[in-house]
Residue, then its C-alpha position, 0 to 999 in steps of 0.5 A: v499499499w502506497e501512502a503519500r506524506a508531506p516531507r518533514p522538516p528536520r527536527d531542529e527546524t520548525r515552520f509556522a504559517y499564517l494565511g489571511r488578510l492582515v486585519d486586527w480582528k483576525g489576531v495576526g499580531l498575537a501570532v507574531a507575539a506568540f512566535d517571538l516566545v517560540a523563536r527564543r527556544a527554537p533558534r531555527a523556527t520560521l514564520d511565514i505570513v501570507g496575505d496583505g491588509p491595512l496592518r502590514a506596515e505595523l506588523e513589519a515594524d513589530v517584527a523588526r522591533r522584536r528583531l525577528d526580521g530574518r525569521v518572519r517572512f511576509t509574502 
């Protein structure tokens, strides 16, 4: 029996993603804050934020303030 599986990242690499409109009520700012806590314990963890909206510039500034520039990517 053949079973399709997604490739797993290496154990020391953890990837998170947010997909949606960048608006306050969706909680993406909370996702960035939570990732900041995770990033302290997982040095190779990354967060991809896929979407656009009125909070993008504010979120980018928050990421820079938290010094997560290379680990949080906006697409």
